[in-house]
C-alpha angles and dihedrals in degrees: 000000000000098000095246096086112087116232117215113221097161135074096270118099123209088253091065092073089199095302092124090049091052091050091053091058088073092213124287093311093055099065094026090059091048093051090048090051092051091048090051090055091054093048091048090053091053091048092053090054095043093245102121115165121233094234144342135203133193108241106241114246094011099110111109138174114209147109129300111207111225111179107303095342134079118218122199110240143167119219140174139177121245122192113215124201111211094177132249089071093299112137129165134184121225129191113227112201132183128183113236107228124230 
């Protein structure tokens, strides 16, 4: 094997041409809901520690659907950047990522 030929370890066959992956996205609301749920978990964690930010904004054009490499497997995920304003001119960007279920 020369390293340039992809090896399929998942359930998709080459004949699928990504159609199964597209179906798993569940439309715009499928991955949007998952990203919102993950963001809610992060905000809840800040609230528990009394570190709530003043404001946050989704970074325009940052939402992506792709693969996250985990060891020798690739997992289909959605991700987006969120900019958080902690006040006093301190802003930080966080990546929110959610696995897209099969």
